[in-house]
C-alpha positions as CSV (number, residue, x, y, z in Angstrom):
1,M,0.0,0.0,0.0
2,T,1.2,3.5,-0.7
3,E,2.9,5.2,2.3
4,I,1.1,8.3,3.5
5,Q,2.9,10.9,5.5
6,L,0.4,12.8,7.6
7,S,0.3,16.3,9.1
8,L,-2.2,17.7,11.5
9,I,-4.0,19.3,8.6
10,N,-4.4,16.2,6.4
11,F,-4.7,13.6,9.2
12,P,-8.5,13.5,9.2
13,I,-8.7,12.8,5.4
14,W,-6.1,10.0,5.3
15,P,-8.9,7.3,4.5
16,M,-9.8,9.3,1.3
17,I,-6.1,9.6,0.4
18,S,-5.5,5.9,0.8
19,E,-8.6,5.1,-1.3
20,T,-7.3,7.3,-4.1
21,F,-3.9,5.5,-4.2
22,K,-5.1,2.0,-3.3
23,D,-3.9,0.6,-6.7
24,Y,-0.3,1.7,-6.2
25,S,2.4,-0.5,-4.6
26,N,4.5,0.1,-1.5
27,D,7.1,1.8,-3.6
28,Y,5.1,5.1,-3.5
29,E,4.4,7.7,-0.9
30,V,2.2,10.8,-0.5
31,T,4.3,13.3,1.5
32,A,3.0,15.6,4.2
33,K,2.8,18.3,1.6
34,G,0.7,16.2,-0.6
35,V,3.2,15.3,-3.3
36,F,2.8,11.8,-4.9
37,R,6.1,10.2,-5.8
38,Q,8.2,7.1,-5.5
39,I,10.0,6.7,-2.1
40,V,13.2,5.7,-3.8
41,P,13.7,7.6,-7.1
42,P,13.8,5.4,-10.2
43,S,16.8,4.7,-12.4
44,C,17.4,7.1,-15.2
45,P,16.0,5.7,-18.5
46,E,18.8,7.4,-20.4
47,C,22.0,6.4,-18.5
48,G,20.8,4.0,-15.8
49,H,22.0,6.1,-12.8
50,N,19.8,6.6,-9.8
51,M,17.8,9.8,-10.0
52,S,17.0,12.3,-7.2
53,H,13.8,14.0,-6.1
54,N,13.4,17.3,-7.8
55,G,10.3,19.0,-6.4
56,S,6.9,18.6,-8.0
57,N,4.5,19.7,-10.8
58,V,1.0,20.9,-9.8
59,Y,-2.1,20.0,-11.9
60,C,-5.2,22.0,-11.3
61,K,-8.9,21.6,-12.2
62,K,-11.0,24.6,-11.7
63,L,-13.5,24.2,-8.8
64,L,-12.3,20.7,-8.0
65,G,-8.7,20.9,-6.7
66,R,-5.0,20.4,-7.4
67,A,-2.7,17.5,-7.4
68,S,1.1,17.5,-6.9
69,V,3.1,15.0,-8.8
70,G,6.8,14.3,-8.0
71,R,9.7,15.1,-10.4
72,Y,13.0,13.4,-10.7
73,V,16.4,14.5,-12.1
74,C,19.4,12.5,-13.0
75,G,22.6,13.8,-11.4
76,A,24.7,12.1,-14.1
77,C,23.1,13.2,-17.4
78,G,20.6,15.8,-16.3
79,H,17.6,13.9,-17.7
80,K,14.3,15.0,-16.0
81,L,11.3,12.8,-15.4
82,E,7.8,13.2,-14.0
83,E,5.8,10.7,-12.0
84,N,2.8,9.0,-13.5
85,K,-0.4,11.1,-12.8
86,D,-3.0,8.5,-13.9
87,F,-4.6,8.7,-10.4
88,W,-5.5,12.4,-11.1
89,K,-6.8,11.7,-14.6
90,S,-9.0,8.7,-13.4
91,T,-10.5,10.8,-10.5
92,K,-11.4,13.6,-12.9
93,D,-12.8,11.2,-15.4
94,E,-15.0,9.5,-12.8
95,F,-16.4,12.9,-11.8
96,F,-17.1,14.1,-15.4
97,Q,-18.6,10.8,-16.3
98,I,-21.4,11.4,-13.8
99,I,-21.8,15.0,-15.0
100,E,-22.2,13.4,-18.5
101,K,-24.8,11.0,-17.2
102,I,-26.8,13.8,-15.6
103,C,-26.7,15.8,-18.9
104,V,-27.9,12.8,-20.9
105,L,-30.6,11.9,-18.3
106,L,-32.0,15.4,-18.5
107,R,-31.9,15.4,-22.3
108,R,-33.7,12.1,-22.4
109,H,-36.5,13.7,-20.4
110,H,-36.9,16.5,-22.9
111,N,-35.1,19.3,-21.0
112,S,-33.6,22.0,-23.2
113,Y,-29.9,22.7,-23.1
114,E,-30.6,26.0,-21.5
115,V,-32.4,24.3,-18.6
116,I,-29.4,21.8,-18.2
117,E,-27.0,24.7,-18.2
118,E,-29.0,26.5,-15.4
119,L,-29.1,23.3,-13.4
120,L,-25.4,22.5,-13.7
121,A,-24.6,26.1,-12.6
122,H,-25.5,24.8,-9.1
123,I,-23.3,21.7,-9.4
124,Y,-20.4,22.2,-11.8
125,P,-20.9,25.0,-14.4
126,R,-20.9,24.0,-18.0
127,D,-22.0,26.2,-20.9
128,K,-24.7,25.2,-23.4
129,D,-22.3,24.3,-26.2
130,T,-20.2,22.1,-24.0
131,I,-23.3,20.3,-22.7
132,K,-24.5,19.8,-26.3
133,N,-21.1,18.3,-27.2
134,I,-21.2,16.0,-24.2
135,V,-24.7,14.7,-25.1
136,R,-23.8,14.2,-28.7
137,S,-20.5,12.5,-28.1
138,T,-22.3,10.1,-25.7
139,I,-25.0,9.3,-28.3
140,D,-22.3,8.7,-31.0
141,T,-20.4,6.2,-28.8
142,L,-23.5,4.1,-27.8
143,K,-25.2,1.6,-30.1
144,V,-28.8,0.4,-30.0
145,P,-28.7,-3.4,-29.6
146,R,-29.8,-5.4,-32.6
147,V,-33.1,-7.2,-32.2
148,E,-33.0,-10.9,-33.0
149,N,-35.7,-13.3,-34.1
150,I,-38.1,-10.7,-35.4
151,Q,-41.6,-12.0,-35.9
152,F,-44.1,-9.3,-34.9
153,V,-43.4,-5.8,-36.0
154,G,-45.2,-2.5,-35.5
155,Y,-44.6,0.2,-38.1
156,D,-45.7,3.9,-37.9
157,E,-44.7,7.4,-38.8
158,Q,-44.5,10.6,-36.9
159,H,-44.4,14.0,-38.6
160,P,-42.1,16.4,-36.7
161,K,-40.9,19.7,-38.1
162,A,-37.3,21.0,-38.1
163,G,-38.0,24.7,-38.2
164,R,-40.3,25.1,-41.2
165,N,-39.2,21.9,-42.9
166,Q,-41.5,18.9,-42.6
167,K,-39.8,15.7,-41.6
168,Y,-41.0,12.1,-41.4
169,R,-39.9,9.8,-38.6
170,L,-40.1,6.2,-39.7
171,T,-40.1,3.6,-36.9
172,L,-40.1,-0.2,-36.6
173,I,-40.6,-1.8,-33.2
174,D,-40.4,-5.4,-32.2
175,I,-43.8,-5.8,-30.5
176,P,-43.0,-8.7,-28.0
177,T,-39.8,-7.1,-26.6
178,R,-40.9,-3.4,-27.3
179,Q,-37.4,-2.8,-28.6
180,V,-36.7,-0.3,-31.4
181,I,-35.6,-2.2,-34.5
182,A,-34.8,0.9,-36.5
183,E,-35.6,4.5,-36.9
184,E,-34.9,7.0,-39.6
185,L,-35.7,10.7,-40.2
186,A,-36.7,11.1,-43.8
187,E,-37.5,14.0,-46.1
188,S,-40.6,12.2,-47.4
189,K,-42.7,9.2,-46.8
190,D,-43.3,8.1,-50.4
191,N,-43.3,4.4,-51.3
192,D,-39.7,4.3,-52.4
193,T,-38.5,5.8,-49.1
194,I,-40.5,3.3,-47.0
195,E,-39.5,0.4,-49.2
196,K,-35.8,1.2,-48.8
197,F,-36.3,1.5,-45.0
198,F,-38.0,-1.9,-44.8
199,R,-35.4,-3.7,-47.0
200,K,-32.6,-2.1,-45.0
201,N,-33.8,-3.2,-41.6
202,L,-35.8,-6.4,-42.0
203,D,-35.1,-9.7,-43.5
204,T,-37.4,-10.0,-46.5
205,H,-36.9,-13.7,-46.8
206,K,-38.4,-14.7,-43.4
207,Q,-42.0,-14.9,-42.4
208,I,-43.1,-11.7,-40.7
209,F,-46.3,-10.2,-39.2
210,I,-46.5,-6.4,-39.6
211,V,-49.1,-4.0,-38.0
212,T,-49.6,-0.6,-39.7
213,D,-52.2,2.1,-39.7
214,L,-54.9,2.2,-42.4
215,Y,-53.0,4.0,-45.1
216,V,-54.2,2.6,-48.4
217,G,-50.8,1.9,-50.0
218,Y,-49.2,-0.3,-47.3
219,D,-50.8,-3.6,-48.3
220,N,-49.5,-3.6,-51.9
221,L,-46.1,-2.2,-50.8
222,L,-45.6,-4.9,-48.2
223,K,-46.5,-7.6,-50.7
224,K,-44.0,-6.1,-53.2
225,I,-41.2,-6.2,-50.5
226,F,-42.0,-9.5,-48.7
227,G,-44.2,-11.4,-51.2
228,N,-46.1,-14.2,-49.6
229,K,-43.9,-14.1,-46.5
230,V,-45.8,-11.2,-44.9
231,T,-49.0,-11.1,-42.8
232,H,-50.4,-7.6,-42.8
233,Q,-52.6,-6.4,-39.9
234,L,-54.3,-3.0,-39.9
235,C,-54.3,-1.4,-36.5
236,H,-57.6,-1.4,-34.6
237,F,-56.6,1.6,-32.6
238,H,-56.2,3.7,-35.8
239,L,-59.5,2.3,-37.0
240,S,-61.2,3.5,-33.9
241,Q,-59.6,7.0,-34.3
242,L,-61.0,7.2,-37.9
243,I,-64.5,6.2,-36.8
244,V,-64.5,8.9,-34.1
245,K,-63.4,11.5,-36.7
246,D,-66.2,10.5,-39.0
247,F,-68.6,12.1,-36.5
248,P,-69.0,15.8,-35.4
249,R,-67.5,16.8,-32.1
250,K,-71.0,17.5,-30.7
251,T,-73.2,14.6,-31.6
252,S,-76.8,13.7,-31.1
253,I,-77.7,10.6,-29.1
254,S,-78.5,8.9,-32.5
255,Q,-75.1,9.7,-33.9
256,E,-73.3,8.7,-30.7
257,L,-75.2,5.3,-30.8
258,T,-74.1,4.8,-34.5
259,K,-70.5,5.7,-33.5
260,Y,-70.5,3.1,-30.7
261,E,-72.1,0.5,-32.9
262,L,-69.1,0.8,-35.3
263,L,-66.7,0.7,-32.4
264,N,-68.5,-2.4,-31.2
265,I,-67.5,-4.4,-34.2
266,F,-64.1,-5.5,-32.8
267,Y,-64.3,-4.4,-29.2
268,N,-67.0,-5.3,-26.7
269,R,-69.0,-2.0,-26.4
270,N,-72.3,-3.6,-25.5
271,L,-72.8,-1.6,-22.3
272,E,-72.3,1.7,-24.1
273,V,-74.6,0.7,-26.9
274,E,-77.3,-0.4,-24.4
275,F,-76.9,2.9,-22.4
276,L,-77.4,5.0,-25.6
277,S,-80.2,2.8,-26.9
278,C,-82.2,3.6,-23.7
279,L,-82.0,7.4,-24.6
280,I,-83.1,7.1,-28.2
281,E,-86.8,7.3,-27.5
282,E,-86.4,10.2,-25.1
283,E,-84.3,12.0,-27.7
284,K,-87.2,11.7,-30.2
285,S,-89.6,13.2,-27.8
286,M,-87.2,16.0,-26.9
287,L,-86.7,16.9,-30.6
288,Q,-90.4,17.8,-30.6
289,K,-89.8,20.6,-28.1
290,S,-87.9,23.8,-28.4
291,K,-84.3,24.0,-29.4
292,Q,-83.4,25.4,-26.0
293,E,-85.0,22.6,-24.1
294,Y,-83.4,20.0,-26.4
295,D,-79.9,21.6,-26.0
296,Q,-80.2,21.5,-22.2
297,W,-81.3,17.9,-22.4
298,I,-78.6,16.7,-24.8
299,R,-75.9,18.4,-22.6
300,R,-77.2,16.6,-19.6
301,A,-77.6,13.3,-21.4
302,M,-74.1,13.4,-22.9
303,S,-72.6,14.3,-19.5
304,E,-74.3,11.3,-18.0
305,F,-72.9,9.1,-20.8
306,R,-69.4,10.4,-20.4
307,N,-69.5,9.7,-16.7
308,F,-70.8,6.2,-17.4
309,I,-67.8,5.6,-19.8
310,H,-65.4,7.0,-17.2
311,R,-66.7,4.6,-14.6
312,L,-66.2,1.7,-16.9
313,E,-62.6,2.8,-17.6
314,L,-61.9,3.1,-13.9
315,K,-63.3,-0.4,-13.3
316,R,-61.1,-1.9,-16.0
317,R,-58.0,-0.1,-14.5
318,R,-58.8,-1.5,-11.0
319,N,-59.1,-5.0,-12.4
320,N,-56.0,-4.5,-14.7
321,E,-58.1,-5.2,-17.8
322,T,-58.3,-3.8,-21.3
323,L,-61.2,-3.6,-23.7
324,E,-62.4,-7.1,-24.6
325,H,-61.6,-8.1,-28.2
326,R,-64.5,-9.9,-29.9
327,T,-64.2,-13.3,-31.4
328,Y,-64.0,-13.5,-35.2
329,D,-67.5,-14.8,-35.5
330,N,-69.0,-12.1,-33.3
331,A,-67.2,-9.4,-35.1
332,K,-68.4,-10.7,-38.5
333,N,-72.0,-11.0,-37.3
334,I,-72.0,-7.4,-36.0
335,L,-70.5,-6.1,-39.3
336,N,-73.1,-8.0,-41.3
337,T,-75.9,-6.6,-39.2
338,L,-74.7,-3.1,-39.8
339,L,-74.3,-3.7,-43.5
340,D,-77.9,-4.9,-43.6
341,R,-78.9,-1.4,-42.3
342,I,-76.4,0.5,-44.3
343,E,-79.0,2.6,-46.2
344,S,-80.3,4.1,-42.9
345,F,-76.9,5.6,-42.1
346,E,-75.3,8.9,-43.0
347,I,-72.9,9.0,-46.0
348,S,-69.7,9.1,-43.9
349,V,-70.9,6.0,-42.0
350,K,-71.7,4.2,-45.2
351,K,-68.2,4.9,-46.5
352,R,-66.7,3.7,-43.3
353,L,-68.6,0.4,-43.3
354,R,-67.8,-0.3,-46.9
355,R,-64.1,0.5,-46.2
356,I,-64.2,-2.0,-43.2
357,E,-65.7,-4.6,-45.5
358,E,-63.0,-4.1,-48.1
359,Q,-60.2,-4.3,-45.6
360,W,-61.7,-7.1,-43.6
361,H,-58.9,-9.5,-44.5
362,N,-56.2,-7.2,-43.1
363,L,-58.3,-6.1,-40.1
364,T,-58.8,-9.7,-39.0
365,A,-55.3,-11.2,-39.8
366,F,-54.4,-11.4,-36.1
367,Y,-57.2,-13.9,-35.4
368,W,-55.3,-16.6,-37.4
369,V,-51.8,-16.1,-35.9
370,S,-51.0,-17.2,-32.4
371,N,-50.1,-14.3,-30.0
372,A,-50.4,-11.8,-32.8
373,P,-51.3,-8.2,-31.9
374,A,-54.3,-6.3,-33.3
375,T,-52.8,-2.8,-32.8
376,N,-49.5,-1.0,-33.0
377,N,-50.2,0.9,-29.8
378,I,-46.6,0.1,-28.7
379,V,-45.4,2.4,-31.4
380,E,-47.9,5.1,-30.4
381,N,-46.8,4.8,-26.8
382,Y,-43.2,5.0,-27.8
383,Y,-43.9,8.2,-29.8
384,S,-45.8,9.8,-26.9
385,T,-42.8,9.3,-24.5
386,S,-39.9,9.8,-26.9
387,L,-40.9,12.9,-28.8
388,K,-43.9,14.6,-27.3
389,T,-46.3,16.6,-29.5
390,H,-45.4,20.0,-28.0
391,R,-41.7,19.3,-28.5
392,K,-41.6,17.6,-31.9
393,N,-42.0,21.0,-33.7
394,Q,-39.3,22.8,-31.6
395,L,-36.1,20.9,-32.6
396,D,-33.7,21.1,-35.4
397,T,-32.9,18.1,-37.5
398,I,-29.9,17.0,-35.4
399,G,-32.0,17.6,-32.2
400,I,-34.8,15.3,-33.5
401,Q,-32.2,12.6,-34.4
402,D,-30.6,12.9,-31.0
403,Q,-33.9,12.5,-29.3
404,M,-34.8,9.5,-31.4
405,K,-31.5,7.7,-30.6
406,L,-31.7,8.6,-26.9
407,S,-35.3,7.2,-26.7
408,A,-34.2,4.0,-28.5
409,L,-31.2,3.6,-26.1
410,N,-33.4,4.2,-23.1
411,R,-36.0,1.6,-24.2
412,A,-33.2,-0.9,-24.7
413,G,-32.1,-0.4,-21.1
414,I,-28.6,0.9,-22.1
415,F,-28.4,3.6,-19.4
416,G,-29.4,1.4,-16.4
417,K,-29.3,2.7,-12.8
418,P,-26.4,4.7,-11.3
419,T,-23.8,2.8,-9.3
420,K,-22.2,6.0,-7.8
421,T,-23.5,9.4,-6.9
422,L,-21.8,12.6,-7.7
423,L,-21.1,13.1,-3.9
424,D,-19.4,9.7,-3.8
425,V,-16.9,10.9,-6.5
426,F,-16.6,14.4,-5.3
427,V,-15.3,13.4,-1.8
428,K,-12.3,12.0,-3.6
429,F,-11.2,15.6,-4.4
430,I,-11.2,16.6,-0.7
431,P,-7.5,15.7,-0.2
432,F,-6.7,17.9,-3.2
433,L,-8.5,21.0,-2.0
434,D,-5.8,21.9,0.5
435,T,-2.6,19.8,0.4
436,G,-1.3,21.2,3.6
């Protein structure tokens, strides 16, 4: 163990000094003045004669401390030598690695560089450009692990803006593991761009199950890329979104009932349909009264219905349940019943029903593949946490790419939990604050 010469000033901190120099042999000492050197000077590398102690060099780091490293001189040839200072470099590196992790952590959670700069002013001041370089150098050195044995894939797109320039974020996620397979920021989302993205990141010769939104061109594009190796599922979550958009924001009870009858095709919405059905006759009678009376009634009725839906959602959360997916036969029977009544619906509802009938094969593909998903909600959830709506139009191109990679690394568990705190590392500098 390194010999430590103590004075009254540095006696209380000898455990910290010994911890810093624990990897060095008994050939070294830390003098009472804090100089780290060999007890017996080494031989001269030039002529082989024994060297002599020759004072020390001081290395400083602003706000952290200073370390004194011994010097040697050869009395025969005059050659000068300095002691190894790796202990000082490793101590500084350990401190700045934690500063780096703090910067990356804050950036992962969508804090601006200005906010990080203000926070570090209370810990160890770093300017915004330095912080930006720290984050980007970390991103460049880390790699997202490659996902193996890909079978179920969710694909979607996000549309951030870099200034005034529209960008397209293409994302592939492995649904069972929730890991990011690949992401890319593209200038457009035409078929050629998407095709290159798929061919680059997926094996087109293996059987694969892909979930997408209801964009018309995906089915033919996937068949072109994968041939008969692909099973294409259209996302039920996106279908529900489109159904809701087909209706005005303020609906009548009749319109709301029709909306939930459409939502009832794939998900069990029987309770909502029954609740609304009980209000239909009352609505007919209220329509015979004045507009003011009807408006008051419909506001009260819709408020009761929303409260009813909320109670159902709370019950599912308490029981850790999700909306029940219907069996294939039940879904088909409900669709056929609605198609039998198609002439009684509004034009937008007719179009939606016919579209569901046309896409039935892709909407029901998950029924025939074991453990297959019916939605790509995993991609939507990933988007909502990785590049939030209010942030996705506030970053430049590099900023968007940085956030994408940070999110993918975070989801892959690359960062993990801290093993040391900043305080644990900072106390190692206490011996260097005042060397006696």
